[in-house]
C-alpha positions as CSV (number, residue, x, y, z in Angstrom):
1,M,-12.7,-5.3,5.8
2,S,-15.4,-4.5,3.7
3,T,-16.7,-0.7,4.4
4,S,-20.1,-2.1,5.8
5,F,-18.3,-3.3,8.6
6,H,-15.8,-1.0,8.6
7,A,-18.6,0.7,9.6
8,S,-20.8,-1.2,11.6
9,L,-17.9,-2.3,14.3
10,I,-16.5,1.7,14.7
11,E,-20.8,2.1,15.8
12,Q,-20.5,-0.1,18.0
13,F,-17.7,0.7,19.9
14,R,-18.6,4.0,20.2
15,A,-22.6,2.9,21.2
16,N,-20.8,0.5,23.5
17,G,-18.1,2.2,25.6
18,G,-15.6,0.6,23.1
19,K,-16.8,-3.1,22.8
20,V,-17.6,-4.7,20.6
21,E,-19.1,-8.4,19.3
22,G,-18.4,-10.2,16.8
23,T,-14.2,-11.9,15.9
24,H,-13.4,-8.8,17.8
25,A,-14.9,-9.5,20.5
26,G,-13.0,-9.1,24.4
27,G,-10.8,-8.2,22.1
28,D,-7.8,-5.1,22.4
29,L,-9.4,-2.2,20.2
30,L,-9.0,1.6,19.3
31,L,-10.2,3.4,16.9
32,L,-7.8,5.9,14.9
33,T,-8.9,9.0,13.6
34,T,-6.6,10.9,10.8
35,T,-6.5,13.6,8.6
36,G,-6.7,12.8,5.4
37,A,-4.3,14.9,2.6
38,T,-7.1,17.1,1.6
39,P,-7.4,19.5,4.8
40,G,-9.8,18.6,6.8
41,T,-10.6,15.1,5.5
42,E,-10.7,12.3,8.9
43,R,-10.7,8.9,8.5
44,T,-10.6,6.6,11.3
45,T,-10.1,3.0,11.3
46,P,-10.5,0.5,13.6
47,L,-7.3,-1.1,14.9
48,C,-5.8,-3.7,17.7
49,Y,-3.5,-1.9,19.8
50,V,-0.3,-4.1,22.6
51,R,0.5,-1.4,25.4
52,R,4.5,-0.9,25.4
53,G,4.9,0.8,28.5
54,D,3.3,4.7,28.1
55,S,2.8,4.3,24.0
56,L,0.5,1.5,22.5
57,L,0.9,-0.3,19.1
58,V,-1.2,-0.2,16.1
59,V,-0.8,-3.0,13.2
60,G,-2.5,-3.0,9.8
61,A,-2.3,-4.7,6.5
62,D,-0.5,-7.9,6.2
63,P,3.1,-7.8,5.0
64,A,2.0,-9.7,2.6
65,T,-0.1,-6.7,1.4
66,P,1.6,-4.2,-0.7
67,D,0.2,-1.0,-0.5
68,R,0.0,0.8,2.7
69,P,-3.2,1.4,3.8
70,D,-4.9,4.7,3.1
71,W,-4.4,5.9,7.7
72,Y,-0.9,5.0,7.3
73,R,-0.4,7.2,4.4
74,D,-2.5,9.3,7.0
75,L,-0.4,10.3,9.3
76,L,2.9,10.4,7.4
77,A,1.6,13.9,6.4
78,H,0.2,14.5,9.9
79,P,1.6,13.2,12.9
80,M,-1.0,14.2,15.3
81,V,-4.1,11.7,15.5
82,R,-7.2,10.7,17.5
83,V,-7.1,8.2,19.4
84,E,-11.2,6.6,21.3
85,L,-9.7,3.5,23.7
86,G,-12.7,2.8,25.3
87,T,-14.1,5.4,27.0
88,D,-11.0,8.4,26.8
89,T,-10.4,9.9,23.5
90,F,-7.4,11.9,23.4
91,E,-4.7,13.1,20.7
92,A,-1.3,11.5,20.3
93,L,2.4,11.7,18.2
94,A,1.9,8.7,15.5
95,V,5.9,7.8,14.9
96,P,6.3,4.6,12.2
97,A,8.3,1.3,13.6
98,E,11.0,-0.7,11.4
99,G,10.1,-4.1,9.9
100,A,8.1,-4.5,6.5
101,R,4.0,-4.0,8.3
102,P,2.8,-0.8,8.5
103,A,3.6,-1.2,12.2
104,V,2.7,2.4,13.8
105,V,3.6,3.5,17.8
106,L,1.2,5.9,19.5
107,R,3.0,8.2,21.5
108,P,2.2,10.4,23.9
109,A,1.5,14.3,22.3
110,E,2.7,15.9,24.9
111,P,6.6,17.2,25.9
112,D,8.3,15.7,27.7
113,G,7.9,17.3,31.2
114,W,4.0,19.1,30.2
115,A,2.1,19.6,33.0
116,G,-1.2,19.7,31.4
117,P,-3.2,23.1,31.3
118,R,-4.4,25.1,33.7
119,E,-8.0,26.0,34.3
120,I,-8.0,28.2,30.4
121,R,-10.9,31.2,31.2
122,T,-9.3,33.4,28.6
123,L,-8.4,33.5,25.0
124,A,-4.3,35.0,26.2
125,D,-4.1,31.9,28.5
126,K,-4.8,30.0,25.0
127,I,-2.8,31.8,23.4
128,M,-0.2,31.1,25.8
129,E,-1.2,27.3,26.1
130,V,-0.2,26.8,22.5
131,H,3.1,29.3,23.0
132,T,4.4,26.9,26.2
133,W,3.3,23.0,23.6
134,L,5.0,24.3,20.8
135,R,8.2,25.8,23.0
136,G,8.3,22.9,24.4
137,Q,7.5,20.0,21.6
138,L,10.7,22.6,19.8
139,R,13.2,21.6,23.4
140,Q,11.5,17.6,22.8
141,V,12.9,17.4,18.7
142,A,16.3,19.5,20.9
143,T,17.1,16.9,23.0
144,Q,15.9,13.7,21.1
145,A,17.5,14.3,17.8
146,E,21.4,14.3,20.4
147,A,20.2,11.7,21.4
148,H,20.2,10.1,18.6
149,F,23.1,11.8,16.9
150,A,25.1,10.5,20.2
151,A,24.7,6.9,18.9
152,R,25.1,7.4,16.2
153,A,28.6,8.7,17.0
154,A,28.6,5.4,19.7
155,H,28.5,3.2,16.8
156,E,31.3,1.0,16.0
157,G,31.7,-2.4,13.5
158,P,29.5,-3.0,10.3
159,G,26.1,-2.2,9.0
160,E,23.9,0.9,9.8
161,P,24.1,2.6,13.3
162,P,21.0,1.8,15.9
163,A,19.4,4.4,15.5
164,P,16.2,5.2,12.7
165,G,13.6,4.6,15.1
166,L,13.9,7.7,17.1
167,G,15.3,9.6,13.7
168,L,11.7,9.1,11.9
169,E,10.3,9.7,15.9
170,I,12.5,13.0,15.1
171,R,11.2,13.9,11.8
172,Q,7.3,13.4,12.7
173,R,7.3,15.2,16.2
174,C,9.0,18.0,14.4
175,L,6.0,17.3,10.9
176,A,3.5,18.0,14.2
177,F,5.6,21.0,15.2
178,C,5.9,22.5,12.3
179,Q,2.0,21.8,11.7
180,A,0.6,23.2,15.0
181,L,3.2,26.6,14.7
182,R,1.7,27.2,11.2
183,F,-1.3,26.5,11.8
184,H,-1.3,28.9,14.3
185,H,0.2,31.4,12.2
186,V,-2.3,31.2,9.8
187,G,-5.3,31.4,12.9
188,E,-3.5,35.2,13.7
189,D,-2.9,36.5,10.3
190,A,-6.2,35.6,8.5
191,H,-8.5,36.2,11.8
192,L,-7.1,38.0,15.4
193,F,-4.3,40.3,13.8
194,P,-7.2,41.8,11.2
195,T,-9.3,42.4,14.1
196,M,-7.7,43.1,16.5
197,A,-6.0,46.3,14.5
198,R,-8.8,47.7,14.3
199,H,-10.0,48.4,17.8
200,H,-6.1,48.8,18.0
201,P,-4.6,50.8,15.5
202,H,-1.9,52.7,16.9
203,L,-0.9,49.0,16.8
204,A,-0.4,48.5,13.2
205,D,4.1,48.6,13.0
206,T,3.5,45.2,16.0
207,F,0.9,43.2,13.9
208,T,3.0,43.7,10.8
209,R,6.5,42.9,12.6
210,L,4.9,39.7,13.8
211,T,3.1,39.3,10.2
212,E,6.6,39.6,8.7
213,E,8.8,36.9,12.2
214,H,6.1,34.7,10.5
215,R,6.5,34.5,7.3
216,T,11.0,34.2,8.1
217,V,10.1,31.4,10.3
218,A,8.2,29.5,7.9
219,R,11.2,30.1,5.5
220,I,12.9,28.7,8.0
221,Q,10.4,25.3,9.0
222,D,10.0,24.5,5.6
223,D,14.1,24.0,5.5
224,L,14.2,21.7,8.6
225,V,11.3,19.6,8.1
226,T,13.8,18.8,4.7
227,L,17.1,18.2,6.8
228,L,14.4,15.9,8.9
229,E,13.7,13.7,5.1
230,G,17.2,12.7,6.3
231,V,18.0,12.4,9.8
232,A,18.7,9.4,10.2
233,I,22.4,10.5,7.7
234,A,22.2,14.4,9.2
235,D,25.0,16.2,9.4
236,P,24.9,17.1,13.5
237,G,26.0,20.3,13.0
238,R,24.2,21.8,10.4
239,F,21.3,19.9,12.0
240,R,22.2,22.3,15.0
241,T,23.0,24.7,13.3
242,E,19.4,25.1,12.0
243,L,17.5,24.1,14.6
244,E,19.7,26.5,17.1
245,S,18.2,29.2,13.7
246,M,14.6,28.5,14.3
247,T,14.9,28.1,17.9
248,R,15.9,32.2,18.8
249,E,13.7,33.5,15.9
250,L,11.1,31.3,16.6
251,N,11.8,32.5,20.8
252,A,12.4,36.4,19.6
253,H,8.5,36.2,18.0
254,L,7.0,34.1,21.2
255,D,8.2,36.6,23.3
256,F,7.1,39.9,21.8
257,E,4.1,38.6,21.1
258,E,3.9,38.0,24.7
259,E,4.5,41.5,25.6
260,T,3.1,42.6,22.8
261,I,-0.7,41.9,22.0
262,V,-1.1,38.6,24.6
263,P,-2.6,41.2,27.1
264,L,-5.1,42.7,25.6
265,L,-6.9,39.7,25.5
266,T,-6.5,38.6,28.8
267,E,-10.2,39.6,29.3
268,L,-12.3,37.7,26.2
269,P,-13.2,34.3,27.3
270,W,-12.5,31.0,26.2
271,P,-14.1,29.0,24.4
272,P,-15.5,32.1,23.3
273,A,-19.4,32.8,24.0
274,P,-21.8,31.7,20.7
275,P,-23.5,34.8,20.1
276,A,-26.8,36.2,21.3
277,G,-29.7,34.8,20.4
278,T,-27.8,31.2,19.5
279,A,-29.4,30.0,22.9
280,G,-32.8,30.2,21.7
281,A,-32.7,29.5,18.3
282,E,-31.7,25.7,19.0
283,R,-34.2,25.2,21.4
284,T,-36.8,26.8,18.6
285,R,-35.1,23.8,16.5
286,E,-36.0,21.4,19.1
287,T,-38.8,22.6,19.7
């Protein structure tokens, strides 16, 4: 697909609520936006899809093509993707499927049992939403890991245990979890904690403890990601030990943050109000 045709297809799709002309007219087409290797870079790719339960399956290049497309390499490193389907836009977890072609299953990004966020009005609400999402993802990784190990244990006869697909989902979901957690912690360390420390100097020890805990959790999650690279052959006992250790550390950290920091954020609106004068400046530019 040439760059110009690619761009034209995207423009048509967005202008016409997911409908396009030409060879793809009437077909099942979506736009997949992935995050590139360079922070902040995004790539949007039109792809055909088929439905599979509550998931979508997309297929990229021809099996004879030796190189994987750029969007496929993106999602191996950054599993959270944005999907445009008709007039809807939503986040999904990208899980590579087995086979020679770069096929990918787009699963719901939310952990099982996620009921959807309640109304978010304050920064405290937003942080609690993130914490709930993180806890849910970690629980789902543990559940899927146990199913993966059970399938391996039950396997009999020659050949490999029939569970690598689940292993890939565990890897992608855990990688998405770790990246979200790292982003959350970087935002707190770089912006939230320094700002709060200026207004609450008596909590200096609290902010120091939270920052140190961030480093501890980061070390554990890096070990877990490394372990997940070989989840199809991972030792169940070691995996459980690492996951249980991370779960204890993370939940203790989130509990402490919710007890000490979150109550101070209940009066801060979310999303933040624009700086004074911004609306007037926008009107001036428009006129």
